[in-house]
SEROKOL-69450 format. One line per field, with one value per atom (N, C-alpha, C): residue number from 0; atom name; x, y, z. Coordinates in nm, 3 decimals. Layout:
N
num	(NUM_...)
atomo	(CA_...)
c1	(X_...)
c2	(Y_...)
c3	(Z_...)
This chain:
246
num	(0_0_0_1_1_1_2_2_2_3_3_3_4_4_4_5_5_5_6_6_6_7_7_7_8_8_8_9_9_9_10_10_10_11_11_11_12_12_12_13_13_13_14_14_14_15_15_15_16_16_16_17_17_17_18_18_18_19_19_19_20_20_20_21_21_21_22_22_22_23_23_23_24_24_24_25_25_25_26_26_26_27_27_27_28_28_28_29_29_29_30_30_30_31_31_31_32_32_32_33_33_33_34_34_34_35_35_35_36_36_36_37_37_37_38_38_38_39_39_39_40_40_40_41_41_41_42_42_42_43_43_43_44_44_44_45_45_45_46_46_46_47_47_47_48_48_48_49_49_49_50_50_50_51_51_51_52_52_52_53_53_53_54_54_54_55_55_55_56_56_56_57_57_57_58_58_58_59_59_59_60_60_60_61_61_61_62_62_62_63_63_63_64_64_64_65_65_65_66_66_66_67_67_67_68_68_68_69_69_69_70_70_70_71_71_71_72_72_72_73_73_73_74_74_74_75_75_75_76_76_76_77_77_77_78_78_78_79_79_79_80_80_80_81_81_81_82_82_82_83_83_83_84_84_84_85_85_85_86_86_86_87_87_87_88_88_88_89_89_89_90_90_90_91_91_91_92_92_92_93_93_93_94_94_94_95_95_95_96_96_96_97_97_97_98_98_98_99_99_99_100_100_100_101_101_101_102_102_102_103_103_103_104_104_104_105_105_105_106_106_106_107_107_107_108_108_108_109_109_109_110_110_110_111_111_111_112_112_112_113_113_113_114_114_114_115_115_115_116_116_116_117_117_117_118_118_118_119_119_119_120_120_120_121_121_121_122_122_122_123_123_123_124_124_124_125_125_125_126_126_126_127_127_127_128_128_128_129_129_129_130_130_130_131_131_131_132_132_132_133_133_133_134_134_134_135_135_135_136_136_136_137_137_137_138_138_138_139_139_139_140_140_140_141_141_141_142_142_142_143_143_143_144_144_144_145_145_145_146_146_146_147_147_147_148_148_148_149_149_149_150_150_150_151_151_151_152_152_152_153_153_153_154_154_154_155_155_155_156_156_156_157_157_157_158_158_158_159_159_159_160_160_160_161_161_161_162_162_162_163_163_163_164_164_164_165_165_165_166_166_166_167_167_167_168_168_168_169_169_169_170_170_170_171_171_171_172_172_172_173_173_173_174_174_174_175_175_175_176_176_176_177_177_177_178_178_178_179_179_179_180_180_180_181_181_181_182_182_182_183_183_183_184_184_184_185_185_185_186_186_186_187_187_187_188_188_188_189_189_189_190_190_190_191_191_191_192_192_192_193_193_193_194_194_194_195_195_195_196_196_196_197_197_197_198_198_198_199_199_199_200_200_200_201_201_201_202_202_202_203_203_203_204_204_204_205_205_205_206_206_206_207_207_207_208_208_208_209_209_209_210_210_210_211_211_211_212_212_212_213_213_213_214_214_214_215_215_215_216_216_216_217_217_217_218_218_218_219_219_219_220_220_220_221_221_221_222_222_222_223_223_223_224_224_224_225_225_225_226_226_226_227_227_227_228_228_228_229_229_229_230_230_230_231_231_231_232_232_232_233_233_233_234_234_234_235_235_235_236_236_236_237_237_237_238_238_238_239_239_239_240_240_240_241_241_241_242_242_242_243_243_243_244_244_244_245_245_245)
atomo	(N_CA_C_N_CA_C_N_CA_C_N_CA_C_N_CA_C_N_CA_C_N_CA_C_N_CA_C_N_CA_C_N_CA_C_N_CA_C_N_CA_C_N_CA_C_N_CA_C_N_CA_C_N_CA_C_N_CA_C_N_CA_C_N_CA_C_N_CA_C_N_CA_C_N_CA_C_N_CA_C_N_CA_C_N_CA_C_N_CA_C_N_CA_C_N_CA_C_N_CA_C_N_CA_C_N_CA_C_N_CA_C_N_CA_C_N_CA_C_N_CA_C_N_CA_C_N_CA_C_N_CA_C_N_CA_C_N_CA_C_N_CA_C_N_CA_C_N_CA_C_N_CA_C_N_CA_C_N_CA_C_N_CA_C_N_CA_C_N_CA_C_N_CA_C_N_CA_C_N_CA_C_N_CA_C_N_CA_C_N_CA_C_N_CA_C_N_CA_C_N_CA_C_N_CA_C_N_CA_C_N_CA_C_N_CA_C_N_CA_C_N_CA_C_N_CA_C_N_CA_C_N_CA_C_N_CA_C_N_CA_C_N_CA_C_N_CA_C_N_CA_C_N_CA_C_N_CA_C_N_CA_C_N_CA_C_N_CA_C_N_CA_C_N_CA_C_N_CA_C_N_CA_C_N_CA_C_N_CA_C_N_CA_C_N_CA_C_N_CA_C_N_CA_C_N_CA_C_N_CA_C_N_CA_C_N_CA_C_N_CA_C_N_CA_C_N_CA_C_N_CA_C_N_CA_C_N_CA_C_N_CA_C_N_CA_C_N_CA_C_N_CA_C_N_CA_C_N_CA_C_N_CA_C_N_CA_C_N_CA_C_N_CA_C_N_CA_C_N_CA_C_N_CA_C_N_CA_C_N_CA_C_N_CA_C_N_CA_C_N_CA_C_N_CA_C_N_CA_C_N_CA_C_N_CA_C_N_CA_C_N_CA_C_N_CA_C_N_CA_C_N_CA_C_N_CA_C_N_CA_C_N_CA_C_N_CA_C_N_CA_C_N_CA_C_N_CA_C_N_CA_C_N_CA_C_N_CA_C_N_CA_C_N_CA_C_N_CA_C_N_CA_C_N_CA_C_N_CA_C_N_CA_C_N_CA_C_N_CA_C_N_CA_C_N_CA_C_N_CA_C_N_CA_C_N_CA_C_N_CA_C_N_CA_C_N_CA_C_N_CA_C_N_CA_C_N_CA_C_N_CA_C_N_CA_C_N_CA_C_N_CA_C_N_CA_C_N_CA_C_N_CA_C_N_CA_C_N_CA_C_N_CA_C_N_CA_C_N_CA_C_N_CA_C_N_CA_C_N_CA_C_N_CA_C_N_CA_C_N_CA_C_N_CA_C_N_CA_C_N_CA_C_N_CA_C_N_CA_C_N_CA_C_N_CA_C_N_CA_C_N_CA_C_N_CA_C_N_CA_C_N_CA_C_N_CA_C_N_CA_C_N_CA_C_N_CA_C_N_CA_C_N_CA_C_N_CA_C_N_CA_C_N_CA_C_N_CA_C_N_CA_C_N_CA_C_N_CA_C_N_CA_C_N_CA_C_N_CA_C_N_CA_C_N_CA_C_N_CA_C_N_CA_C_N_CA_C_N_CA_C_N_CA_C_N_CA_C_N_CA_C_N_CA_C_N_CA_C_N_CA_C_N_CA_C_N_CA_C_N_CA_C_N_CA_C_N_CA_C_N_CA_C_N_CA_C_N_CA_C_N_CA_C_N_CA_C_N_CA_C_N_CA_C_N_CA_C_N_CA_C_N_CA_C_N_CA_C_N_CA_C_N_CA_C_N_CA_C_N_CA_C_N_CA_C_N_CA_C_N_CA_C_N_CA_C_N_CA_C_N_CA_C_N_CA_C_N_CA_C_N_CA_C_N_CA_C_N_CA_C_N_CA_C_N_CA_C_N_CA_C)
c1	(19.365_19.257_19.299_19.366_19.401_19.514_19.600_19.705_19.649_19.544_19.480_19.405_19.340_19.274_19.368_19.482_19.586_19.645_19.667_19.727_19.631_19.504_19.413_19.410_19.422_19.432_19.557_19.666_19.797_19.796_19.735_19.726_19.633_19.533_19.437_19.510_19.591_19.676_19.760_19.825_19.912_19.833_19.711_19.628_19.576_19.542_19.496_19.590_19.723_19.832_19.846_19.848_19.857_19.749_19.625_19.514_19.501_19.547_19.550_19.655_19.766_19.877_19.840_19.768_19.738_19.630_19.538_19.425_19.473_19.590_19.648_19.683_19.633_19.660_19.800_19.853_19.976_20.096_20.122_20.238_20.360_20.352_20.477_20.533_20.613_20.656_20.806_20.846_20.985_21.006_21.119_21.155_21.282_21.300_21.409_21.461_21.587_21.656_21.735_21.713_21.792_21.862_21.985_22.062_22.132_22.126_22.174_22.261_22.360_22.438_22.460_22.412_22.427_22.527_22.603_22.699_22.674_22.633_22.600_22.735_22.716_22.844_22.861_22.798_22.817_22.932_22.987_23.104_23.083_22.958_22.932_22.842_22.918_22.844_22.756_22.643_22.551_22.578_22.579_22.591_22.458_22.392_22.251_22.237_22.249_22.224_22.071_22.031_21.901_21.893_21.787_21.763_21.614_21.581_21.448_21.426_21.310_21.260_21.135_21.136_21.015_20.970_20.838_20.786_20.698_20.731_20.657_20.570_20.439_20.351_20.328_20.274_20.241_20.153_20.064_19.969_20.022_20.152_20.228_20.217_20.145_20.141_20.273_20.300_20.421_20.400_20.470_20.466_20.612_20.645_20.783_20.793_20.888_20.919_21.059_21.082_21.224_21.248_21.373_21.414_21.542_21.553_21.675_21.725_21.850_21.919_22.005_22.070_22.167_22.277_22.382_22.504_22.560_22.606_22.659_22.800_22.892_23.032_23.058_23.117_23.147_23.038_22.920_22.799_22.774_22.759_22.726_22.854_22.903_23.025_23.017_22.898_22.880_22.755_22.755_22.634_22.625_22.607_22.583_22.501_22.395_22.344_22.233_22.191_22.074_21.952_21.842_21.711_21.651_21.611_21.550_21.414_21.387_21.259_21.229_21.103_21.051_20.945_20.936_20.856_20.787_20.656_20.578_20.517_20.516_20.442_20.380_20.258_20.184_20.151_20.192_20.153_20.051_19.929_19.832_19.868_19.800_19.822_19.806_19.889_19.885_19.780_19.708_19.607_19.685_19.669_19.724_19.630_19.676_19.591_19.585_19.670_19.664_19.694_19.661_19.695_19.827_19.920_20.066_20.131_20.053_20.104_20.223_20.215_20.312_20.271_20.147_20.098_20.039_20.072_20.014_19.986_19.881_19.847_19.854_19.929_19.945_19.917_19.808_19.780_19.880_19.909_20.003_19.945_19.972_19.940_20.058_20.074_20.186_20.190_20.292_20.317_20.456_20.498_20.631_20.632_20.719_20.712_20.850_20.845_20.969_20.922_21.030_21.007_20.919_20.920_20.849_20.735_20.731_20.630_20.586_20.448_20.390_20.336_20.370_20.324_20.243_20.121_20.038_20.051_20.060_20.091_19.995_19.961_19.868_19.916_19.944_20.002_19.941_19.954_19.914_20.028_20.064_20.184_20.132_20.171_20.141_20.275_20.293_20.406_20.395_20.506_20.519_20.651_20.643_20.767_20.801_20.909_20.948_21.043_21.121_21.216_21.354_21.380_21.507_21.500_21.385_21.371_21.232_21.221_21.086_21.070_20.943_20.913_20.788_20.798_20.677_20.673_20.548_20.516_20.435_20.459_20.384_20.343_20.219_20.179_20.151_20.203_20.185_20.138_20.037_19.978_20.034_20.080_20.151_20.085_20.041_19.970_20.053_20.111_20.208_20.135_20.164_20.122_20.239_20.258_20.374_20.325_20.409_20.372_20.367_20.463_20.479_20.377_20.340_20.247_20.105_20.101_19.970_19.946_20.043_20.034_20.034_19.933_19.932_19.971_20.034_20.077_20.040_20.005_19.959_20.044_20.108_20.194_20.171_20.222_20.221_20.362_20.381_20.514_20.491_20.555_20.545_20.679_20.683_20.815_20.802_20.928_20.949_21.049_21.031_21.122_21.156_21.281_21.329_21.433_21.412_21.512_21.570_21.690_21.746_21.836_21.810_21.903_22.014_22.136_22.246_22.281_22.274_22.280_22.225_22.244_22.178_22.237_22.351_22.411_22.401_22.389_22.380_22.255_22.207_22.087_22.103_22.048_22.051_21.913_21.902_21.766_21.797_21.707_21.705_21.564_21.564_21.447_21.436_21.390_21.361_21.223_21.224_21.093_21.058_20.933_20.890_20.800_20.830_20.746_20.677_20.549_20.481_20.374_20.343_20.243_20.099_20.011_19.860_19.789_19.775_19.692_19.782_19.725_19.795_19.813_19.724_19.740_19.853_19.895_20.009_20.141_20.217_20.351_20.437_20.513_20.599_20.715_20.788_20.906_21.015_21.125_21.223_21.284_21.285_21.341_21.246_21.127_21.029_20.954_20.976_20.912_20.799_20.727_20.607_20.639_20.766_20.788_20.933_20.988_21.133_21.140_21.260_21.276_21.410_21.417_21.536_21.562_21.682_21.719_21.804_21.779_21.858_21.901_22.024_22.081_22.150_22.098_22.160_22.211_22.309_22.358_22.349_22.283_22.267_22.352_22.422_22.505_22.450_22.383_22.324_22.437_22.485_22.590_22.550_22.428_22.357_22.209_22.142_21.989_21.950_22.039_22.003_22.071_22.174_22.256_22.280_22.246_22.271_22.336_22.431_22.496_22.457_22.447_22.411_22.474_22.476_22.528_22.491_22.514_22.486_22.486_22.411_22.426_22.266_22.247_22.119_22.142_22.082_22.098_21.976_21.995_21.880_21.903_21.794_21.797_21.799_21.884_21.896_21.761_21.695_21.574_21.585_21.706_21.723_21.873_21.906_22.039_22.112_22.037_22.090_22.112_22.096_22.099_22.237_22.340_22.469_22.482_22.405_22.412_22.299_22.179_22.052_22.024_22.023_22.000_21.854_21.769_21.637_21.633_21.737_21.748_21.804_21.771_21.820_21.962_22.036_22.178_22.195_22.260_22.299_22.390_22.382_22.458_22.503_22.601_22.643_22.590_22.548_22.491_22.556_22.564_22.588_22.490_22.465_22.364_22.384_22.296_22.311_22.165_22.131_22.002_22.024_21.948_21.956_21.813_21.789_21.656_21.661_21.552_21.542_21.399)
c2	(7.377_7.318_7.340_7.458_7.474_7.376_7.345_7.249_7.110_7.079_6.946_6.938_7.042_7.036_7.025_7.098_7.098_6.962_6.901_6.764_6.661_6.682_6.590_6.606_6.721_6.752_6.681_6.705_6.650_6.497_6.447_6.299_6.253_6.319_6.281_6.277_6.371_6.372_6.244_6.213_6.099_5.967_5.962_5.841_5.833_5.951_5.952_5.905_5.953_5.908_5.758_5.703_5.557_5.476_5.531_5.461_5.468_5.582_5.590_5.494_5.481_5.400_5.246_5.206_5.069_5.023_5.129_5.089_5.078_5.127_5.122_4.982_4.927_4.786_4.779_4.895_4.888_4.897_4.792_4.785_4.753_4.698_4.666_4.804_4.865_5.004_5.023_5.148_5.181_5.251_5.208_5.286_5.366_5.480_5.564_5.602_5.569_5.613_5.736_5.840_5.963_6.004_6.037_6.090_6.223_6.320_6.454_6.507_6.580_6.638_6.782_6.881_7.023_7.077_7.182_7.247_7.405_7.477_7.616_7.696_7.821_7.912_8.003_8.004_8.103_8.054_8.141_8.117_7.989_7.985_7.868_7.766_7.699_7.630_7.521_7.503_7.390_7.288_7.157_7.034_6.972_6.954_6.904_6.770_6.663_6.539_6.497_6.446_6.418_6.282_6.199_6.069_6.062_6.010_6.003_5.869_5.812_5.704_5.732_5.717_5.753_5.625_5.598_5.485_5.551_5.522_5.558_5.450_5.473_5.371_5.372_5.267_5.258_5.357_5.416_5.513_5.658_5.668_5.798_5.859_5.810_5.863_5.832_5.890_5.861_5.903_5.829_5.858_5.874_5.976_6.011_6.033_5.969_5.995_6.046_6.162_6.218_6.248_6.225_6.262_6.346_6.453_6.532_6.561_6.601_6.628_6.749_6.796_6.898_6.893_6.958_6.977_7.109_7.190_7.315_7.331_7.366_7.385_7.485_7.447_7.528_7.545_7.488_7.504_7.375_7.274_7.135_7.052_7.043_6.977_6.824_6.788_6.638_6.591_6.471_6.401_6.453_6.347_6.383_6.281_6.310_6.437_6.488_6.609_6.651_6.627_6.583_6.566_6.689_6.699_6.823_6.808_6.743_6.746_6.615_6.579_6.473_6.528_6.468_6.517_6.405_6.403_6.309_6.381_6.322_6.394_6.291_6.309_6.210_6.292_6.249_6.313_6.219_6.277_6.196_6.159_6.067_6.042_6.167_6.183_6.306_6.292_6.404_6.426_6.473_6.381_6.426_6.515_6.640_6.741_6.746_6.666_6.665_6.525_6.497_6.362_6.321_6.421_6.396_6.366_6.383_6.362_6.461_6.573_6.672_6.756_6.794_6.868_6.782_6.811_6.735_6.816_6.767_6.847_6.739_6.781_6.684_6.749_6.702_6.752_6.675_6.750_6.688_6.739_6.649_6.676_6.630_6.693_6.640_6.712_6.682_6.749_6.739_6.842_6.850_6.857_6.791_6.782_6.829_6.922_6.973_6.965_6.978_6.977_7.090_7.206_7.315_7.364_7.303_7.351_7.228_7.223_7.126_7.211_7.156_7.229_7.127_7.171_7.097_7.166_7.077_7.126_7.071_7.153_7.115_7.187_7.121_7.187_7.133_7.207_7.166_7.208_7.105_7.133_7.108_7.212_7.201_7.185_7.081_7.050_7.039_7.073_7.048_6.980_6.877_6.803_6.833_6.891_6.916_6.804_6.829_6.739_6.761_6.694_6.709_6.815_6.870_6.976_6.962_7.036_7.039_7.175_7.207_7.324_7.301_7.329_7.315_7.416_7.442_7.542_7.485_7.514_7.454_7.566_7.558_7.637_7.553_7.588_7.510_7.598_7.556_7.621_7.558_7.645_7.594_7.651_7.560_7.608_7.550_7.657_7.622_7.643_7.561_7.583_7.560_7.662_7.656_7.573_7.472_7.386_7.467_7.566_7.641_7.742_7.814_7.932_7.915_7.812_7.782_7.891_7.968_8.070_7.998_8.037_7.978_8.082_8.025_8.108_8.040_8.114_8.064_8.135_8.052_8.108_8.039_8.086_8.031_8.021_7.919_7.897_7.870_7.942_7.923_7.875_7.755_7.708_7.706_7.725_7.707_7.608_7.500_7.384_7.384_7.419_7.422_7.305_7.211_7.105_7.102_7.063_7.044_6.929_6.839_6.722_6.748_6.775_6.806_6.685_6.560_6.445_6.329_6.197_6.091_6.080_6.139_6.128_6.244_6.366_6.486_6.561_6.615_6.694_6.812_6.918_7.044_7.074_7.125_7.168_7.306_7.397_7.526_7.547_7.580_7.585_7.711_7.821_7.942_7.926_7.970_7.959_8.087_8.119_8.250_8.211_8.269_8.246_8.375_8.364_8.487_8.450_8.546_8.526_8.555_8.476_8.481_8.591_8.587_8.673_8.772_8.888_8.989_8.941_8.856_8.806_8.698_8.644_8.555_8.629_8.567_8.638_8.654_8.761_8.786_8.675_8.671_8.588_8.642_8.574_8.630_8.761_8.790_8.918_9.035_9.004_9.109_9.151_9.086_9.101_9.001_9.029_8.931_8.838_8.843_8.753_8.736_8.644_8.633_8.529_8.530_8.439_8.369_8.247_8.159_8.091_8.044_7.987_7.858_7.757_7.631_7.590_7.551_7.500_7.374_7.269_7.128_7.076_6.983_6.918_6.766_6.692_6.547_6.463_6.362_6.276_6.131_6.079_5.945_5.851_5.784_5.687_5.561_5.514_5.409_5.416_5.313_5.309_5.316_5.279_5.276_5.377_5.436_5.523_5.657_5.760_5.900_5.974_6.055_6.153_6.296_6.384_6.521_6.617_6.747_6.847_6.986_7.080_7.220_7.311_7.425_7.546_7.591_7.628_7.684_7.824_7.926_8.058_8.101_8.128_8.159_8.296_8.371_8.496_8.463_8.533_8.518_8.581_8.518_8.570_8.628_8.651_8.726_8.756_8.846_8.875_8.760_8.662_8.545_8.431_8.459_8.348_8.267_8.339_8.269_8.172_8.180_8.094_7.998_8.046_7.978_7.865_7.738_7.632_7.638_7.704_7.731_7.836_7.905_8.015_7.959_8.036_8.001_8.057_7.965_8.018_7.950_8.015_7.953_7.837_7.736_7.615_7.546_7.464_7.368_7.235_7.159_7.025_6.921_6.795_6.681_6.577_6.480_6.384_6.262_6.158_6.029_5.972_5.908_5.845_5.700_5.611_5.468_5.426_5.378_5.331_5.175_5.110_4.967_4.928)
c3	(-4.825_-4.905_-5.057_-5.094_-5.226_-5.275_-5.187_-5.219_-5.232_-5.149_-5.158_-5.294_-5.334_-5.469_-5.582_-5.571_-5.674_-5.673_-5.562_-5.553_-5.622_-5.597_-5.656_-5.808_-5.862_-6.008_-6.071_-6.000_-6.057_-6.042_-5.935_-5.929_-6.033_-6.066_-6.174_-6.306_-6.329_-6.462_-6.464_-6.354_-6.353_-6.381_-6.310_-6.329_-6.466_-6.520_-6.664_-6.759_-6.743_-6.829_-6.827_-6.698_-6.684_-6.755_-6.728_-6.786_-6.933_-6.990_-7.139_-7.192_-7.118_-7.167_-7.159_-7.046_-7.015_-7.110_-7.149_-7.234_-7.384_-7.412_-7.548_-7.588_-7.687_-7.731_-7.808_-7.847_-7.928_-7.832_-7.759_-7.665_-7.737_-7.856_-7.921_-7.988_-7.909_-7.958_-7.922_-7.937_-7.925_-7.794_-7.727_-7.603_-7.632_-7.557_-7.580_-7.440_-7.410_-7.285_-7.314_-7.235_-7.259_-7.131_-7.145_-7.034_-7.076_-6.990_-7.016_-6.899_-6.923_-6.819_-6.858_-6.775_-6.803_-6.697_-6.741_-6.648_-6.675_-6.569_-6.589_-6.606_-6.646_-6.670_-6.569_-6.452_-6.346_-6.267_-6.172_-6.093_-5.999_-5.929_-5.858_-5.946_-6.040_-6.142_-6.093_-6.146_-6.124_-6.216_-6.161_-6.246_-6.235_-6.352_-6.363_-6.431_-6.372_-6.448_-6.455_-6.570_-6.587_-6.664_-6.625_-6.710_-6.730_-6.849_-6.886_-6.968_-6.951_-7.034_-7.112_-7.238_-7.325_-7.388_-7.387_-7.463_-7.576_-7.702_-7.821_-7.874_-7.883_-7.920_-8.067_-8.122_-8.264_-8.318_-8.225_-8.277_-8.265_-8.241_-8.238_-8.098_-8.005_-7.862_-7.797_-7.685_-7.611_-7.465_-7.384_-7.232_-7.186_-7.120_-7.077_-6.929_-6.856_-6.715_-6.717_-6.642_-6.625_-6.480_-6.437_-6.309_-6.316_-6.252_-6.256_-6.105_-6.103_-5.980_-5.999_-5.901_-5.904_-5.809_-5.838_-5.753_-5.780_-5.674_-5.695_-5.646_-5.726_-5.691_-5.583_-5.471_-5.361_-5.264_-5.287_-5.205_-5.140_-5.212_-5.152_-5.137_-5.015_-4.991_-4.964_-4.930_-4.896_-4.963_-5.013_-5.060_-5.205_-5.295_-5.436_-5.501_-5.573_-5.604_-5.512_-5.529_-5.452_-5.544_-5.475_-5.550_-5.597_-5.721_-5.762_-5.816_-5.936_-6.004_-6.075_-6.074_-6.148_-6.243_-6.359_-6.471_-6.542_-6.565_-6.641_-6.750_-6.866_-6.983_-7.075_-7.120_-7.203_-7.336_-7.451_-7.571_-7.638_-7.676_-7.734_-7.881_-7.942_-8.082_-8.165_-8.260_-8.348_-8.443_-8.469_-8.563_-8.690_-8.807_-8.938_-9.000_-9.049_-9.099_-9.251_-9.315_-9.464_-9.512_-9.635_-9.689_-9.709_-9.712_-9.726_-9.593_-9.488_-9.340_-9.318_-9.359_-9.333_-9.209_-9.200_-9.089_-8.977_-8.851_-8.747_-8.627_-8.553_-8.422_-8.308_-8.202_-8.094_-7.961_-7.896_-7.746_-7.660_-7.548_-7.437_-7.302_-7.195_-7.065_-6.985_-6.864_-6.785_-6.643_-6.565_-6.434_-6.402_-6.322_-6.273_-6.117_-6.048_-5.898_-5.848_-5.761_-5.676_-5.532_-5.449_-5.308_-5.264_-5.335_-5.291_-5.395_-5.507_-5.605_-5.687_-5.711_-5.802_-5.927_-6.044_-6.165_-6.255_-6.291_-6.386_-6.520_-6.634_-6.764_-6.870_-6.967_-7.073_-7.196_-7.312_-7.430_-7.554_-7.659_-7.801_-7.889_-7.972_-8.066_-8.207_-8.292_-8.446_-8.512_-8.600_-8.661_-8.810_-8.877_-9.027_-9.060_-9.139_-9.190_-9.325_-9.353_-9.493_-9.535_-9.641_-9.697_-9.637_-9.529_-9.452_-9.346_-9.325_-9.222_-9.166_-9.045_-8.982_-8.901_-8.883_-8.808_-8.722_-8.601_-8.510_-8.410_-8.368_-8.260_-8.157_-8.030_-7.915_-7.811_-7.779_-7.668_-7.544_-7.427_-7.304_-7.191_-7.125_-7.001_-6.876_-6.792_-6.668_-6.540_-6.461_-6.330_-6.208_-6.139_-6.021_-5.892_-5.799_-5.662_-5.568_-5.487_-5.385_-5.267_-5.221_-5.106_-4.979_-4.972_-4.837_-4.815_-4.925_-4.914_-4.984_-5.054_-5.130_-5.226_-5.265_-5.378_-5.509_-5.599_-5.729_-5.828_-5.934_-6.044_-6.174_-6.272_-6.398_-6.511_-6.593_-6.701_-6.823_-6.928_-7.064_-7.115_-7.207_-7.271_-7.420_-7.500_-7.647_-7.696_-7.759_-7.814_-7.961_-8.026_-8.161_-8.183_-8.262_-8.288_-8.431_-8.469_-8.600_-8.610_-8.700_-8.725_-8.861_-8.875_-9.007_-9.008_-9.100_-9.123_-9.224_-9.168_-9.251_-9.347_-9.286_-9.366_-9.279_-9.318_-9.247_-9.105_-9.073_-8.941_-8.846_-8.908_-8.826_-8.850_-8.728_-8.724_-8.632_-8.671_-8.592_-8.527_-8.402_-8.346_-8.285_-8.315_-8.258_-8.199_-8.056_-7.986_-7.891_-7.956_-7.871_-7.798_-7.668_-7.607_-7.524_-7.532_-7.466_-7.343_-7.228_-7.112_-7.062_-7.035_-6.984_-6.876_-6.792_-6.692_-6.748_-6.707_-6.769_-6.693_-6.560_-6.483_-6.409_-6.380_-6.302_-6.160_-6.110_-5.978_-5.961_-6.067_-6.061_-6.026_-5.935_-5.897_-6.019_-6.017_-6.125_-6.132_-6.234_-6.246_-6.147_-6.133_-6.036_-6.067_-6.201_-6.248_-6.203_-6.160_-6.139_-6.263_-6.379_-6.501_-6.515_-6.621_-6.652_-6.761_-6.826_-6.935_-6.945_-7.021_-7.059_-7.166_-7.243_-7.358_-7.344_-7.382_-7.370_-7.515_-7.533_-7.662_-7.637_-7.719_-7.702_-7.843_-7.861_-7.981_-7.954_-8.025_-8.002_-8.141_-8.126_-8.249_-8.214_-8.304_-8.284_-8.386_-8.333_-8.416_-8.400_-8.508_-8.501_-8.543_-8.437_-8.455_-8.532_-8.497_-8.576_-8.547_-8.576_-8.566_-8.413_-8.323_-8.188_-8.092_-8.140_-8.055_-8.112_-8.026_-8.069_-7.961_-7.985_-7.896_-7.931_-7.845_-7.873_-7.777_-7.806_-7.726_-7.768_-7.684_-7.731_-7.615_-7.635_-7.543_-7.525_-7.391_-7.351_-7.302_-7.370_-7.312_-7.237_-7.106_-7.010_-6.962_-6.940_-6.871_-6.724_-6.651_-6.505_-6.451_-6.352_-6.305_-6.164_-6.116_-5.995_-5.976_-5.879_-5.845_-5.777_-5.725_-5.661_-5.750_-5.887_-5.983_-5.976_-5.946_-5.939_-5.822_-5.717_-5.607_-5.580_-5.620_-5.592_-5.701_-5.668_-5.772_-5.831_-5.758_-5.827_-5.928_-5.953_-6.052_-6.178_-6.286_-6.415_-6.450_-6.511_-6.565_-6.700_-6.787_-6.923_-6.891_-6.987_-6.956_-7.088_-7.082_-7.189_-7.149_-7.246_-7.215_-7.315_-7.265_-7.344_-7.319_-7.402_-7.386_-7.473_-7.438_-7.505_-7.513_-7.633_-7.638_-7.698_-7.633_-7.675_-7.709_-7.828_-7.866_-7.855_-7.794_-7.774_-7.785)
């Protein structure tokens, strides 16, 4: 019954995203195709391809769909890739908090789907745009439900986004994020701890108005002794990516 209620909630989020999008009259907007490829640093390295499509509307709202897969060296000998995760996220129109349009507040909702877990998401992002730089913070609430055991977990994630435009062609992004469990009844993370922190550093090269390449490093805390073998565990990784605006 718990899984059924959770499924209805997640389905409701997806329907709400679609309804909000279809009711939006500003369909003349920008699309972004993003492709990423991550390679973890452990002995049995994971290869993680991802592809996403984002539609940004004229009112500053956006709808994003992402699909990811994985492949593990020395473990998966046949068939590539393995299905892993689907992600949908809707960002509402930003509220401008000052006359100079430097401060903004953006609510977000979404959901992630894996074969064994469904996760519902709700977040709020506060951002500031300076001259050639930007700073933003986001809090996101995460509600997990295990398909096999119906165990529910509630966690929070706090992100900090710091961007710096070196020039018209190059941009840097630093994104540390802190994860923590909300209730004592929620299961611990794989480390047995109630919290952990990760860091992401990316470099973007804008080739022209439509094409951007990027790459960088993601530092992750291993969340169990099996992190080197289990694709569900976190490992630090290098990544490369490409964005196309159309």
